[in-house]
N, CA, C and O atoms as a GROMACS GRO file, in nm:
protein
  480
    1MET      N    1   4.860   8.459  11.016
    1MET     CA    2   4.823   8.498  11.140
    1MET      C    3   4.951   8.562  11.202
    1MET      O    4   5.063   8.525  11.168
    2SER      N    5   4.930   8.663  11.297
    2SER     CA    6   5.047   8.741  11.336
    2SER      C    7   5.008   8.765  11.480
    2SER      O    8   4.894   8.769  11.526
    3PHE      N    9   5.143   8.781  11.554
    3PHE     CA   10   5.138   8.822  11.697
    3PHE      C   11   5.172   8.974  11.708
    3PHE      O   12   5.290   9.001  11.688
    4ASP      N   13   5.098   9.065  11.733
    4ASP     CA   14   5.121   9.196  11.744
    4ASP      C   15   5.166   9.250  11.870
    4ASP      O   16   5.130   9.204  11.978
    5LEU      N   17   5.254   9.358  11.856
    5LEU     CA   18   5.292   9.435  11.972
    5LEU      C   19   5.299   9.596  11.912
    5LEU      O   20   5.324   9.630  11.796
    6ILE      N   21   5.270   9.676  12.024
    6ILE     CA   22   5.278   9.811  11.999
    6ILE      C   23   5.357   9.875  12.092
    6ILE      O   24   5.344   9.843  12.210
    7PHE      N   25   5.446   9.970  12.056
    7PHE     CA   26   5.538  10.050  12.147
    7PHE      C   27   5.525  10.202  12.136
    7PHE      O   28   5.507  10.257  12.028
    8TRP      N   29   5.534  10.265  12.248
    8TRP     CA   30   5.527  10.403  12.255
    8TRP      C   31   5.591  10.469  12.372
    8TRP      O   32   5.639  10.402  12.463
    9TYR      N   33   5.591  10.587  12.369
    9TYR     CA   34   5.672  10.672  12.479
    9TYR      C   35   5.572  10.729  12.579
    9TYR      O   36   5.487  10.801  12.527
   10GLN      N   37   5.563  10.715  12.708
   10GLN     CA   38   5.479  10.768  12.790
   10GLN      C   39   5.553  10.782  12.941
   10GLN      O   40   5.594  10.681  12.999
   11LYS      N   41   5.564  10.893  12.987
   11LYS     CA   42   5.644  10.928  13.113
   11LYS      C   43   5.568  10.851  13.220
   11LYS      O   44   5.640  10.783  13.293
   12VAL      N   45   5.460  10.848  13.239
   12VAL     CA   46   5.389  10.781  13.351
   12VAL      C   47   5.319  10.656  13.285
   12VAL      O   48   5.254  10.666  13.180
   13ALA      N   49   5.336  10.543  13.353
   13ALA     CA   50   5.266  10.429  13.302
   13ALA      C   51   5.125  10.430  13.294
   13ALA      O   52   5.066  10.448  13.400
   14PRO      N   53   5.053  10.415  13.189
   14PRO     CA   54   4.926  10.437  13.148
   14PRO      C   55   4.838  10.336  13.248
   14PRO      O   56   4.883  10.227  13.284
   15ALA      N   57   4.720  10.381  13.283
   15ALA     CA   58   4.626  10.295  13.351
   15ALA      C   59   4.564  10.188  13.264
   15ALA      O   60   4.535  10.204  13.146
   16SER      N   61   4.547  10.085  13.331
   16SER     CA   62   4.498   9.948  13.244
   16SER      C   63   4.380   9.982  13.159
   16SER      O   64   4.360   9.931  13.049
   17GLY      N   65   4.305  10.068  13.215
   17GLY     CA   66   4.188  10.084  13.126
   17GLY      C   67   4.216  10.192  13.005
   17GLY      O   68   4.144  10.198  12.906
   18GLU      N   69   4.318  10.267  13.023
   18GLU     CA   70   4.370  10.373  12.932
   18GLU      C   71   4.426  10.290  12.809
   18GLU      O   72   4.394  10.326  12.696
   19VAL      N   73   4.508  10.178  12.831
   19VAL     CA   74   4.590  10.135  12.736
   19VAL      C   75   4.515  10.069  12.609
   19VAL      O   76   4.567  10.091  12.499
   20ALA      N   77   4.408   9.998  12.612
   20ALA     CA   78   4.328   9.957  12.505
   20ALA      C   79   4.278  10.071  12.417
   20ALA      O   80   4.274  10.053  12.295
   21GLN      N   81   4.236  10.197  12.475
   21GLN     CA   82   4.203  10.304  12.397
   21GLN      C   83   4.324  10.362  12.328
   21GLN      O   84   4.311  10.416  12.218
   22ILE      N   85   4.439  10.354  12.387
   22ILE     CA   86   4.549  10.418  12.341
   22ILE      C   87   4.594  10.323  12.207
   22ILE      O   88   4.644  10.369  12.105
   23TYR      N   89   4.566  10.192  12.228
   23TYR     CA   90   4.602  10.095  12.124
   23TYR      C   91   4.517  10.123  12.005
   23TYR      O   92   4.561  10.150  11.893
   24ASP      N   93   4.379  10.114  12.042
   24ASP     CA   94   4.285  10.133  11.945
   24ASP      C   95   4.310  10.264  11.842
   24ASP      O   96   4.302  10.256  11.719
   25GLN      N   97   4.338  10.372  11.909
   25GLN     CA   98   4.348  10.503  11.836
   25GLN      C   99   4.484  10.510  11.758
   25GLN      O  100   4.491  10.572  11.652
   26LEU      N  101   4.593  10.443  11.814
   26LEU     CA  102   4.704  10.447  11.738
   26LEU      C  103   4.706  10.350  11.605
   26LEU      O  104   4.758  10.378  11.497
   27THR      N  105   4.646  10.243  11.636
   27THR     CA  106   4.634  10.150  11.529
   27THR      C  107   4.526  10.213  11.433
   27THR      O  108   4.530  10.173  11.316
   28ASP      N  109   4.436  10.301  11.464
   28ASP     CA  110   4.368  10.358  11.363
   28ASP      C  111   4.417  10.472  11.283
   28ASP      O  112   4.356  10.528  11.192
   29GLY      N  113   4.558  10.505  11.337
   29GLY     CA  114   4.631  10.611  11.279
   29GLY      C  115   4.605  10.755  11.325
   29GLY      O  116   4.643  10.856  11.266
   30VAL      N  117   4.521  10.747  11.461
   30VAL     CA  118   4.501  10.889  11.500
   30VAL      C  119   4.625  10.943  11.569
   30VAL      O  120   4.688  10.877  11.651
   31ALA      N  121   4.662  11.079  11.527
   31ALA     CA  122   4.777  11.128  11.575
   31ALA      C  123   4.735  11.220  11.709
   31ALA      O  124   4.624  11.267  11.730
   32GLY      N  125   4.845  11.231  11.788
   32GLY     CA  126   4.830  11.329  11.905
   32GLY      C  127   4.786  11.263  12.026
   32GLY      O  128   4.755  11.328  12.126
   33ILE      N  129   4.783  11.128  12.022
   33ILE     CA  130   4.742  11.036  12.148
   33ILE      C  131   4.831  11.034  12.239
   33ILE      O  132   4.804  11.047  12.358
   34VAL      N  133   4.964  11.013  12.186
   34VAL     CA  134   5.095  10.997  12.301
   34VAL      C  135   5.173  11.106  12.244
   34VAL      O  136   5.152  11.165  12.138
   35GLU      N  137   5.271  11.127  12.335
   35GLU     CA  138   5.374  11.227  12.298
   35GLU      C  139   5.490  11.173  12.201
   35GLU      O  140   5.543  11.066  12.230
   36GLU      N  141   5.525  11.234  12.102
   36GLU     CA  142   5.622  11.218  12.016
   36GLU      C  143   5.757  11.201  12.093
   36GLU      O  144   5.781  11.276  12.188
   37SER      N  145   5.839  11.114  12.057
   37SER     CA  146   5.970  11.109  12.125
   37SER      C  147   6.088  11.053  12.028
   37SER      O  148   6.064  10.976  11.935
   38SER      N  149   6.189  11.090  12.054
   38SER     CA  150   6.300  11.042  11.973
   38SER      C  151   6.332  10.900  12.020
   38SER      O  152   6.396  10.825  11.946
   39ALA      N  153   6.294  10.864  12.128
   39ALA     CA  154   6.313  10.732  12.177
   39ALA      C  155   6.249  10.641  12.097
   39ALA      O  156   6.303  10.531  12.088
   40VAL      N  157   6.130  10.664  12.026
   40VAL     CA  158   6.052  10.578  11.948
   40VAL      C  159   6.118  10.552  11.822
   40VAL      O  160   6.109  10.440  11.770
   41GLU      N  161   6.192  10.658  11.760
   41GLU     CA  162   6.277  10.652  11.626
   41GLU      C  163   6.409  10.560  11.680
   41GLU      O  164   6.444  10.462  11.614
   42GLU      N  165   6.473  10.595  11.793
   42GLU     CA  166   6.592  10.507  11.823
   42GLU      C  167   6.569  10.370  11.840
   42GLU      O  168   6.653  10.287  11.806
   43PHE      N  169   6.442  10.336  11.899
   43PHE     CA  170   6.399  10.188  11.921
   43PHE      C  171   6.372  10.133  11.788
   43PHE      O  172   6.420  10.022  11.764
   44TYR      N  173   6.295  10.199  11.689
   44TYR     CA  174   6.285  10.150  11.567
   44TYR      C  175   6.424  10.111  11.490
   44TYR      O  176   6.437  10.006  11.427
   45ARG      N  177   6.531  10.213  11.503
   45ARG     CA  178   6.649  10.182  11.424
   45ARG      C  179   6.715  10.057  11.504
   45ARG      O  180   6.777   9.972  11.441
   46ALA      N  181   6.698  10.049  11.647
   46ALA     CA  182   6.738   9.920  11.699
   46ALA      C  183   6.688   9.806  11.660
   46ALA      O  184   6.760   9.709  11.640
   47VAL      N  185   6.552   9.803  11.641
   47VAL     CA  186   6.474   9.688  11.594
   47VAL      C  187   6.505   9.643  11.446
   47VAL      O  188   6.501   9.523  11.419
   48ILE      N  189   6.537   9.744  11.345
   48ILE     CA  190   6.549   9.698  11.209
   48ILE      C  191   6.716   9.653  11.210
   48ILE      O  192   6.759   9.583  11.119
   49SER      N  193   6.800   9.698  11.316
   49SER     CA  194   6.938   9.647  11.298
   49SER      C  195   6.952   9.484  11.350
   49SER      O  196   7.046   9.409  11.326
   50GLU      N  197   6.839   9.455  11.422
   50GLU     CA  198   6.825   9.309  11.458
   50GLU      C  199   6.743   9.243  11.368
   50GLU      O  200   6.778   9.130  11.335
   51PHE      N  201   6.622   9.297  11.314
   51PHE     CA  202   6.540   9.231  11.249
   51PHE      C  203   6.510   9.326  11.117
   51PHE      O  204   6.411   9.398  11.131
   52PRO      N  205   6.571   9.337  11.006
   52PRO     CA  206   6.549   9.430  10.899
   52PRO      C  207   6.381   9.423  10.881
   52PRO      O  208   6.310   9.326  10.906
   53ASP      N  209   6.345   9.537  10.837
   53ASP     CA  210   6.195   9.555  10.793
   53ASP      C  211   6.187   9.460  10.683
   53ASP      O  212   6.287   9.424  10.622
   54LEU      N  213   6.045   9.410  10.652
   54LEU     CA  214   5.979   9.320  10.559
   54LEU      C  215   6.007   9.404  10.447
   54LEU      O  216   5.977   9.524  10.444
   55SER      N  217   6.073   9.333  10.339
   55SER     CA  218   6.090   9.374  10.198
   55SER      C  219   6.070   9.252  10.095
   55SER      O  220   6.071   9.137  10.137
   56GLU      N  221   6.056   9.276   9.984
   56GLU     CA  222   6.052   9.163   9.884
   56GLU      C  223   6.166   9.067   9.869
   56GLU      O  224   6.152   8.951   9.831
   57GLU      N  225   6.289   9.130   9.903
   57GLU     CA  226   6.385   9.062   9.915
   57GLU      C  227   6.433   8.963  10.022
   57GLU      O  228   6.525   8.882  10.009
   58ASN      N  229   6.351   8.985  10.136
   58ASN     CA  230   6.375   8.922  10.251
   58ASN      C  231   6.238   8.855  10.306
   58ASN      O  232   6.221   8.827  10.425
   59MET      N  233   6.156   8.837  10.217
   59MET     CA  234   6.026   8.782  10.278
   59MET      C  235   6.021   8.639  10.342
   59MET      O  236   5.945   8.607  10.434
   60GLU      N  237   6.132   8.540  10.268
   60GLU     CA  238   6.124   8.413  10.318
   60GLU      C  239   6.191   8.405  10.472
   60GLU      O  240   6.157   8.317  10.552
   61GLU      N  241   6.278   8.495  10.498
   61GLU     CA  242   6.353   8.484  10.624
   61GLU      C  243   6.307   8.575  10.735
   61GLU      O  244   6.339   8.552  10.852
   62SER      N  245   6.233   8.678  10.702
   62SER     CA  246   6.174   8.784  10.789
   62SER      C  247   6.078   8.731  10.879
   62SER      O  248   5.992   8.648  10.847
   63PRO      N  249   6.097   8.785  11.006
   63PRO     CA  250   6.004   8.748  11.123
   63PRO      C  251   5.879   8.839  11.103
   63PRO      O  252   5.785   8.817  11.179
   64TRP      N  253   5.865   8.940  11.011
   64TRP     CA  254   5.745   9.010  10.997
   64TRP      C  255   5.624   8.955  10.931
   64TRP      O  256   5.641   8.891  10.827
   65ALA      N  257   5.508   8.971  10.976
   65ALA     CA  258   5.411   8.936  10.882
   65ALA      C  259   5.356   9.038  10.799
   65ALA      O  260   5.267   9.010  10.718
   66SER      N  261   5.405   9.167  10.811
   66SER     CA  262   5.374   9.299  10.737
   66SER      C  263   5.489   9.381  10.778
   66SER      O  264   5.556   9.355  10.877
   67PRO      N  265   5.510   9.486  10.698
   67PRO     CA  266   5.600   9.589  10.731
   67PRO      C  267   5.568   9.661  10.866
   67PRO      O  268   5.452   9.678  10.905
   68LEU      N  269   5.673   9.700  10.933
   68LEU     CA  270   5.668   9.767  11.061
   68LEU      C  271   5.577   9.887  11.045
   68LEU      O  272   5.587   9.935  10.932
   69TYR      N  273   5.491   9.951  11.122
   69TYR     CA  274   5.422  10.060  11.110
   69TYR      C  275   5.496  10.160  11.219
   69TYR      O  276   5.504  10.135  11.339
   70VAL      N  277   5.546  10.268  11.160
   70VAL     CA  278   5.611  10.370  11.231
   70VAL      C  279   5.577  10.498  11.228
   70VAL      O  280   5.561  10.548  11.116
   71THR      N  281   5.560  10.572  11.332
   71THR     CA  282   5.525  10.731  11.356
   71THR      C  283   5.628  10.774  11.455
   71THR      O  284   5.710  10.700  11.510
   72GLY      N  285   5.613  10.906  11.472
   72GLY     CA  286   5.691  10.972  11.573
   72GLY      C  287   5.636  10.915  11.710
   72GLY      O  288   5.709  10.909  11.809
   73GLU      N  289   5.517  10.876  11.713
   73GLU     CA  290   5.438  10.851  11.821
   73GLU      C  291   5.461  10.692  11.856
   73GLU      O  292   5.479  10.668  11.976
   74CYS      N  293   5.463  10.599  11.778
   74CYS     CA  294   5.461  10.455  11.809
   74CYS      C  295   5.521  10.375  11.684
   74CYS      O  296   5.528  10.414  11.568
   75VAL      N  297   5.564  10.243  11.742
   75VAL     CA  298   5.603  10.157  11.632
   75VAL      C  299   5.498  10.018  11.662
   75VAL      O  300   5.480   9.961  11.770
   76ILE      N  301   5.447   9.991  11.550
   76ILE     CA  302   5.353   9.854  11.579
   76ILE      C  303   5.413   9.760  11.475
   76ILE      O  304   5.445   9.795  11.361
   77ALA      N  305   5.427   9.624  11.532
   77ALA     CA  306   5.495   9.523  11.490
   77ALA      C  307   5.408   9.400  11.477
   77ALA      O  308   5.359   9.353  11.580
   78ALA      N  309   5.384   9.342  11.355
   78ALA     CA  310   5.321   9.229  11.332
   78ALA      C  311   5.400   9.126  11.311
   78ALA      O  312   5.447   9.119  11.198
   79ILE      N  313   5.432   9.036  11.394
   79ILE     CA  314   5.532   8.919  11.386
   79ILE      C  315   5.472   8.796  11.350
   79ILE      O  316   5.363   8.764  11.398
   80SER      N  317   5.537   8.719  11.264
   80SER     CA  318   5.493   8.579  11.212
   80SER      C  319   5.462   8.503  11.335
   80SER      O  320   5.548   8.504  11.422
   81TRP      N  321   5.353   8.438  11.356
   81TRP     CA  322   5.341   8.362  11.485
   81TRP      C  323   5.457   8.270  11.493
   81TRP      O  324   5.515   8.278  11.602
   82SER      N  325   5.500   8.197  11.421
   82SER     CA  326   5.592   8.108  11.431
   82SER      C  327   5.738   8.168  11.497
   82SER      O  328   5.816   8.090  11.551
   83ARG      N  329   5.762   8.298  11.488
   83ARG     CA  330   5.874   8.350  11.531
   83ARG      C  331   5.837   8.446  11.667
   83ARG      O  332   5.921   8.520  11.718
   84SER      N  333   5.707   8.433  11.713
   84SER     CA  334   5.669   8.538  11.808
   84SER      C  335   5.740   8.532  11.930
   84SER      O  336   5.760   8.641  11.985
   85SER      N  337   5.786   8.421  11.992
   85SER     CA  338   5.851   8.405  12.108
   85SER      C  339   5.979   8.462  12.111
   85SER      O  340   6.015   8.528  12.208
   86GLU      N  341   6.061   8.440  12.003
   86GLU     CA  342   6.190   8.481  11.988
   86GLU      C  343   6.202   8.640  11.970
   86GLU      O  344   6.268   8.718  12.038
   87VAL      N  345   6.124   8.667  11.864
   87VAL     CA  346   6.121   8.817  11.812
   87VAL      C  347   6.067   8.908  11.945
   87VAL      O  348   6.119   9.016  11.975
   88SER      N  349   5.950   8.844  12.022
   88SER     CA  350   5.872   8.951  12.108
   88SER      C  351   5.984   8.967  12.229
   88SER      O  352   5.995   9.073  12.289
   89SER      N  353   6.066   8.853  12.259
   89SER     CA  354   6.144   8.875  12.359
   89SER      C  355   6.256   8.986  12.338
   89SER      O  356   6.293   9.062  12.427
   90VAL      N  357   6.301   8.983  12.213
   90VAL     CA  358   6.409   9.092  12.181
   90VAL      C  359   6.358   9.244  12.169
   90VAL      O  360   6.428   9.342  12.195
   91LEU      N  361   6.214   9.247  12.120
   91LEU     CA  362   6.150   9.370  12.114
   91LEU      C  363   6.134   9.432  12.247
   91LEU      O  364   6.169   9.548  12.267
   92LEU      N  365   6.072   9.342  12.355
   92LEU     CA  366   6.050   9.389  12.478
   92LEU      C  367   6.168   9.434  12.558
   92LEU      O  368   6.158   9.534  12.629
   93GLY      N  369   6.283   9.365  12.549
   93GLY     CA  370   6.416   9.415  12.593
   93GLY      C  371   6.457   9.537  12.532
   93GLY      O  372   6.508   9.622  12.604
   94LEU      N  373   6.441   9.562  12.401
   94LEU     CA  374   6.489   9.684  12.322
   94LEU      C  375   6.402   9.795  12.395
   94LEU      O  376   6.452   9.896  12.445
   95ALA      N  377   6.256   9.764  12.396
   95ALA     CA  378   6.173   9.876  12.443
   95ALA      C  379   6.199   9.910  12.576
   95ALA      O  380   6.181  10.027  12.609
   96SER      N  381   6.241   9.820  12.669
   96SER     CA  382   6.284   9.866  12.810
   96SER      C  383   6.398   9.957  12.809
   96SER      O  384   6.394  10.067  12.865
   97THR      N  385   6.520   9.902  12.732
   97THR     CA  386   6.633   9.975  12.708
   97THR      C  387   6.606  10.132  12.664
   97THR      O  388   6.675  10.223  12.712
   98HIS      N  389   6.502  10.155  12.572
   98HIS     CA  390   6.456  10.277  12.531
   98HIS      C  391   6.363  10.342  12.601
   98HIS      O  392   6.337  10.458  12.566
   99GLY      N  393   6.300  10.289  12.702
   99GLY     CA  394   6.219  10.374  12.797
   99GLY      C  395   6.076  10.373  12.744
   99GLY      O  396   6.004  10.468  12.775
  100LEU      N  397   6.027  10.271  12.665
  100LEU     CA  398   5.900  10.271  12.602
  100LEU      C  399   5.810  10.183  12.658
  100LEU      O  400   5.846  10.075  12.706
  101THR      N  401   5.701  10.221  12.657
  101THR     CA  402   5.572  10.140  12.705
  101THR      C  403   5.544  10.032  12.592
  101THR      O  404   5.533  10.070  12.476
  102ALA      N  405   5.534   9.910  12.622
  102ALA     CA  406   5.485   9.804  12.514
  102ALA      C  407   5.335   9.747  12.551
  102ALA      O  408   5.298   9.755  12.668
  103TYR      N  409   5.260   9.696  12.464
  103TYR     CA  410   5.148   9.648  12.489
  103TYR      C  411   5.133   9.527  12.377
  103TYR      O  412   5.155   9.533  12.256
  104ASP      N  413   5.085   9.406  12.461
  104ASP     CA  414   5.055   9.306  12.376
  104ASP      C  415   4.895   9.290  12.379
  104ASP      O  416   4.839   9.258  12.484
  105PRO      N  417   4.824   9.314  12.261
  105PRO     CA  418   4.685   9.313  12.265
  105PRO      C  419   4.620   9.163  12.269
  105PRO      O  420   4.504   9.139  12.302
  106GLN      N  421   4.710   9.071  12.230
  106GLN     CA  422   4.641   8.929  12.244
  106GLN      C  423   4.614   8.897  12.379
  106GLN      O  424   4.509   8.842  12.411
  107GLY      N  425   4.710   8.930  12.466
  107GLY     CA  426   4.699   8.877  12.605
  107GLY      C  427   4.657   9.009  12.709
  107GLY      O  428   4.639   8.995  12.830
  108GLN      N  429   4.645   9.125  12.643
  108GLN     CA  430   4.610   9.251  12.690
  108GLN      C  431   4.715   9.263  12.824
  108GLN      O  432   4.677   9.269  12.941
  109VAL      N  433   4.836   9.265  12.783
  109VAL     CA  434   4.939   9.282  12.899
  109VAL      C  435   5.011   9.404  12.846
  109VAL      O  436   5.039   9.427  12.728
  110VAL      N  437   5.037   9.483  12.960
  110VAL     CA  438   5.113   9.631  12.927
  110VAL      C  439   5.253   9.591  13.010
  110VAL      O  440   5.269   9.536  13.119
  111TYR      N  441   5.347   9.642  12.910
  111TYR     CA  442   5.504   9.633  12.973
  111TYR      C  443   5.533   9.790  12.996
  111TYR      O  444   5.524   9.870  12.903
  112GLY      N  445   5.570   9.825  13.127
  112GLY     CA  446   5.630   9.937  13.165
  112GLY      C  447   5.758   9.957  13.089
  112GLY      O  448   5.815   9.871  13.021
  113ASN      N  449   5.801  10.093  13.109
  113ASN     CA  450   5.943  10.107  13.054
  113ASN      C  451   6.061  10.055  13.130
  113ASN      O  452   6.176  10.090  13.104
  114SER      N  453   6.027   9.966  13.230
  114SER     CA  454   6.136   9.864  13.309
  114SER      C  455   6.123   9.734  13.237
  114SER      O  456   6.204   9.647  13.271
  115GLY      N  457   6.034   9.704  13.142
  115GLY     CA  458   6.028   9.570  13.075
  115GLY      C  459   5.936   9.472  13.164
  115GLY      O  460   5.915   9.358  13.122
  116ASP      N  461   5.883   9.513  13.283
  116ASP     CA  462   5.798   9.427  13.356
  116ASP      C  463   5.667   9.454  13.327
  116ASP      O  464   5.627   9.567  13.299
  117SER      N  465   5.580   9.332  13.333
  117SER     CA  466   5.446   9.326  13.304
  117SER      C  467   5.392   9.420  13.409
  117SER      O  468   5.440   9.410  13.522
  118LEU      N  469   5.277   9.532  13.381
  118LEU     CA  470   5.222   9.612  13.467
  118LEU      C  471   5.086   9.543  13.525
  118LEU      O  472   5.025   9.588  13.622
  119ASN      N  473   5.044   9.414  13.442
  119ASN     CA  474   4.917   9.370  13.478
  119ASN      C  475   4.922   9.249  13.565
  119ASN      O  476   4.814   9.199  13.597
  120ARG      N  477   5.033   9.195  13.607
  120ARG     CA  478   5.061   9.094  13.690
  120ARG      C  479   5.002   9.108  13.824
  120ARG      O  480   5.020   9.022  13.910
   0.00000   0.00000   0.00000
């Protein structure tokens, strides 16, 4: 079981009804849904400096349930449930630092590029 988060760049915070559609399309691998941004790559590099991507060598200690999914548009993280609180906190902080939107599909919570929940 994993706790999933997705991160992307968007100049204007998405409308709440738009987020689930963006999430579905990005997780289906549809390109051109959101703008490509160097902030996504910078975020990814910051994430793997904190928590190296899943490999055969680090499977036992890795917080990831599967390797990170990375494109020029988004990063999708499947976090092992037992580490979800610790890792999601770090990832949301990094997303805020890099000006990314974050979405928690489990709770249907959107975090703007300030790191604050937009659904409260």
